[in-house]
C-alpha positions in Angstrom: 102.6 138.9 39.8 101.2 135.9 41.7 97.8 135.4 41.2 95.7 134.4 44.0 93.6 130.9 43.6 89.8 131.1 44.5 89.4 127.8 46.1 86.2 126.1 44.3 83.6 125.2 46.7 82.4 121.4 47.2 79.7 122.0 49.9 77.2 124.8 50.6 77.6 124.3 54.4 79.9 124.2 57.3 80.2 123.0 60.8 82.3 124.2 63.4 84.8 121.7 65.0 86.3 121.4 68.5 90.0 121.8 68.7 90.4 118.6 69.9 88.8 117.2 66.6 90.9 119.5 64.7 94.1 118.7 66.4 92.8 114.9 66.0 92.8 115.5 62.4 95.8 116.9 62.0 97.5 113.8 63.0 95.5 111.5 61.5 93.0 112.4 58.6 91.1 109.1 59.3 90.5 109.9 63.2 88.0 112.4 62.5 85.9 110.0 61.8 85.2 108.9 65.2 84.0 112.2 66.1 80.2 113.0 65.2 77.9 115.8 66.9 74.5 115.7 68.4 72.7 118.8 69.9 68.9 120.2 70.1 67.3 123.4 70.4 64.1 124.8 71.6 62.8 126.1 68.3 63.7 123.9 65.1 66.6 125.9 63.2 67.5 125.9 59.5 70.3 122.8 60.0 67.6 120.5 60.9 66.2 120.9 57.4 69.3 120.1 55.6 71.1 117.2 57.4 70.8 113.9 55.8 73.1 111.0 54.6 75.1 112.1 51.3 75.3 116.0 52.7 78.8 117.8 52.1 80.1 119.9 54.4 83.4 122.0 55.5 84.9 121.6 58.7 85.9 124.9 60.4 88.8 124.9 62.7 87.7 127.0 65.6 91.3 127.3 66.7 92.3 131.2 67.4 95.3 130.6 65.1 93.4 128.8 62.6 90.1 130.5 61.0 89.8 127.7 57.9 88.1 125.5 56.3 90.4 122.3 57.0 88.0 119.1 56.0 85.7 118.4 53.6 83.1 115.8 55.1 80.2 113.8 54.1 76.9 112.6 56.1 77.0 109.0 56.4 73.8 108.8 59.2 72.2 111.3 61.0 68.9 113.7 60.7 66.7 116.0 62.7 64.1 114.7 64.9 61.6 116.3 67.7 61.5 115.0 71.1 60.1 115.1 74.7 62.7 113.6 77.0 66.4 112.9 77.2 65.4 109.2 76.9 63.7 109.8 74.0 66.5 112.1 72.9 69.0 109.4 73.4 66.5 106.2 71.9 66.1 109.1 68.1 69.7 109.4 68.2 70.5 106.1 68.5 68.4 105.2 65.6 69.8 107.6 63.3 73.4 107.0 63.9 72.6 103.0 64.0 73.6 102.4 67.6 76.0 105.4 68.8 75.0 106.8 71.9 75.4 110.6 72.9 77.4 110.6 76.1 77.4 113.3 78.3 80.3 112.0 80.1 82.9 111.7 77.2 84.2 115.5 77.6 83.2 119.3 79.0 81.8 120.1 76.1 79.2 117.1 76.0 78.4 117.8 79.1 77.5 121.5 78.6 75.4 120.0 75.5 73.7 117.6 78.0 72.6 119.9 80.4 71.8 122.8 77.7 69.7 120.5 76.1 68.1 119.4 80.0 67.4 123.1 80.5 65.7 124.0 76.8 63.7 120.8 77.4 62.5 122.2 80.4 61.5 125.4 79.1 59.9 124.2 75.7 58.6 120.8 76.8 59.4 119.5 73.0 62.8 120.1 71.5 64.1 119.8 67.9 67.1 117.2 67.8 70.1 116.7 65.2 73.0 113.9 65.2 75.1 113.6 62.6 78.3 111.0 61.6 80.5 111.7 58.6 83.2 110.5 56.8 86.7 112.4 55.4 86.6 112.9 52.1 89.8 115.1 51.5 91.6 117.5 53.8 91.4 121.5 52.4 92.5 124.6 53.4 90.1 127.6 52.8 90.4 130.8 54.7 87.5 131.7 56.0 87.1 135.5 57.0 84.5 137.0 59.2 82.6 135.0 62.3 81.5 132.0 62.6 77.8 131.3 63.6 77.2 130.5 67.6 74.9 128.3 66.4 77.9 125.9 65.2 76.5 126.0 61.2 77.4 128.1 58.6 75.8 128.5 55.5 78.5 129.3 53.0 76.0 130.9 50.2 75.6 133.9 53.1 77.2 137.1 51.8 78.5 138.3 55.6 81.1 135.6 55.7 83.5 136.3 53.7 82.8 133.6 51.2 80.2 135.2 48.9 81.0 134.9 45.3 83.4 131.6 45.7 82.9 129.4 42.6 81.0 126.4 43.5 82.0 122.9 41.5 
């Protein structure tokens, strides 16, 4: 009889990774360090309270044939901030990431995010933004049952995502 190996989690949070990011990691695990994320919400959501350099988080593979945490990352730059205009958003992202600039033309996902942020800003007047740069710590393969949150961030300590009760290191 084979015993089931239960993975020991090294982070309490996960972030969804776009299919192109996961595919790039399969080719060269350091290529993922060229990727990063930025977004904004009308209301302040919980990830804004946890993002800081040194935070460890997993990357979740969004591809339909996967459904796993595939990489352990460490935040090198980033954080949360309030902003009142798109120019203000860009300047704050640049300050937190040491010069990296959100580019709405980078890919279709970036263009969609940019338009969403503009709409949210128009509705709310002030929004909460986040940005995160990371470094790759190691490749992992931890199946994740359940539905990954639409927010794009997952608290792995929550019981409804198939990760409840897994040991932590």
